[in-house]
N, C-alpha and C positions, 0 to 999 in steps of 0.2 A: 445489405448486412452490414454490421459493423466490424472493423477488424481492430482489435486492441494490440498495438506494440508494446512489448514487455520484455524484462530480462528474464532469462530462465536460468535454472540451477542443474545440477546432475539428475535432480528428480524427474521421472518419466511426466513428459506433457500431459498425460491422461490422469495425473495426480493432482487433485485441487490445490495442493500447497506448492506446485512447482514455481510458481513466481515469488520473489521476495521482496519486492519495492513496495513500501508501504503506501506510496502515492498512487502506483497502479492498482493496489487492492482497495483505494478510495472509489476507484471507476469500477471496478469488478462488484463492490457492494452496490453503487447506485444502478448499474445495468442489472442486477439480480432483483433488486427492489422495485426496479420498473418493470421487470419481466420482458426485457429487450434481448434478443438473441445475438450473440456475437461469436467471433473465432479470435484464436491468439495468433499472432506472428511474434515467434520467440526470437529475441536477439541476444548477442553478447556485446559486451561494453564496446570493443572495437568497431562495431558495426553500426552504433547507433546514430552517429553523426551523419554517415552517408547514406543511410537508408532514410532518414529524416528528410534531408535535404531532397532526395530521389523522389519523394511524395510530395514535398511541399510543406512539411511540417515547420513550424516556427521555433527558433531557439527559445530557451526558457529563460536564461540568464547569461552571464559574461564570465568568462575565464578570466584569471588574473592579469592576463596579458591584453584584456579588453576584446579578444575574439568571442563569438558567440558561442554559448555552450548548448548542447541539444541533449535533453534528458527523456526517459521514459516518465509517464505514458504519454503516447499520442496514439490518436485514433483516424482511422479512415472511414467514413461512412459512403458505402456505394450508392445509397438511397438518394443522397443530395450532392454527392462528389465533394463533400466537405473534408478537411484535414484539420484537426485540432489539437494543440499542445495544451500541456498543464492540467493537472489534476480537476482544480477548480472551474477553469475555463471549459473542459470537457463536460463536466456535471452541468453546468449552466446551459451549454450548448444542449444538452440531452433534454433538458426542462423545456427550452423553447421548441426545440424540434420536434419532439414526442409530447404534446401538452395533455394527451389522455393518459399518460403514465403519472406515478406518484411524483409529486414536485419537491425536489431535494432542497432548494433554495428559494423559500418564498420571498417575494420581493420586500416584504415588510422587515424580513430578518437577513437580507444579504449582507450588510455591513458586519453584523455580528457574526454570521456564519463565515465570512472572509476573515475575520479577526480571530476566530477560533482555529481555522484551518492554518493559519500563520503561526500562531502562538504554540500549537501542539509541539512542534520541534524544539523550541525554546524552553518549554515547560516539562516535556516529558522525553521525546525523542532523542534530544542529545545525550542524555545520560544512558540510553542503550547502545548507541552507537560503537564505543570501545569494546563493550561486552559482546556484542554480535560479530564485530571485527575479529576479534580474538578467536571466538568460537568458529566461525567460517574458516579461518585461516590455518587453525590448530587441529580441527577434527580430522580423523583419518576413518574411512575415506572422505575426502573433501565434498561438501555438499556443493561448492561453487566451481563451475567448469575451470578448465586450466587456463584458458584465454581470459576469462573473467578475473582469475586469481592474479594473473601477470597484471593485468590493468590496474586492480587494486594495489598492488606492491609498488607499481610505477608511481603512484601518486605519493608515496613515502611511507615510511615504516608507520605501523599501527602502534598506538601506545601500547606498553607493556604493563598490563595490570597486575597488582599484586592481589592475592586473595581479598586483603583488606580493602583494596580499591574497587574491587569487583563488587563485593558486598555493599559497599557504600553508593555504588551507582544503582544497584537494584533498589536500595531503600529510596535514592533520590527518584528514581522512576516510579516506585509505589507512591511517595509523598506526592509527585506531580498528578498521578492519577487521581489521588484523594481530594486534591483541589478541584479537579473537574468534577468528581462525584458529588462534592457538597453543593454544586451548583446545577444538579440535575434534577429534574422532576421525578419523583417516586411513584408515579401513577402507572409507569409502563417500563419497557426495558430501553426506552430511548431517552436521550438528552433532554427532549421536551415532554417526556412521559409517554404517552400513546403515539405521538406523531413522530414520525422519523423524517430526519433532516441531513445536510451535509456534515453536521457536528459527527453524527453517528458513523459515518463513512470515514472520518478522519480517525476517529477511536479505533474502529474495526479495523482499519488499515494496519495501526500498530500492532494490534494483537494478532492478525494473520502473519505480520512480518516475523514476530516472535514465535509464533506457533511453527513456522517453519523449521525452527532450530529445536525448539522445546515443545513437543507435541503432547499429547494427552497422557503419554506414559511416564514423563518425566515429573520429578518433585518440583521444578520450576514452574510448569504449567499448572499444576494442581495448587500450588502456592498463589499464582497470579488470580486463579478462578475463584479462590477464596476472599481476596482482597474486597473491603469495602461492602461487606454484606452480599458477595457473589453477583454483585451488578454486573461483571463484565461477561460472566459465565452466561447471564441472561441475555445479553447483547449478541454472543456468539451464537446462543440458541435460536433467537429470533431471526437471524440470518440463515441458518442452516434449515430452519423450517420452511423456507421458501422453495418453490419449484426451480430446479436446476435449468439455467438458461444458456450456459456456455457449452459450445460444441467442440469438446476436445479432440474429437477425431479428425475434424478438419484443420487442427492448428498447423501453421505454415512455419516453415524454418526450422523445422525439427532438426536437432543435432543428433549425431550419433558419437556417444561418449565411450 
């Protein structure tokens, strides 16, 4: 069984929208496409480093002081006794370990998939972080757990966006996605048309993160799903048409809020 370590919110662990890390959602997308069963181990920010070290997960970057930084997602695969960090490395591991499942990173496209995964934040994700941060911290009741909220605020004050700045961020988010849309094949819902790949997991991760705050009932979500000829709605539908593989009932580390 694969255990996915992820950051949780105040949403019930049994709710498919509980997690809000776009990088964890990349892995969740791949696991569902591959049909691999898994369970969640939900964490809060202050616990990530300790838990990662305790199971042997590698750090994913460095802090400003040069010390290692540990982030979600990371997985533990009890079948192989392997621990893997970083969403791209995790999906690559799943491809090689479970070769009979859908391959997300074909060898001939590995470099392109890697560049796509890295550039998504620069071209799209960075414009949503201030807006998401504002919504997470200002909404009542808060969708983020008290300990997570403390950790977020300890990193420094979030930008105070004016209405005009927020509108501008949304427009840049839309335009960034539009740039990706122009590169995509129109023969199917995925980046390469009918063939799914890591690039789809990357884009889906961003939308899954935003849907945690702006769900199907909101004007923001309805607007996003209409962008670029409804392309993103087709990606969501393709994902949700797949059989469920996550075992919510076996979620570990469940918090009582």
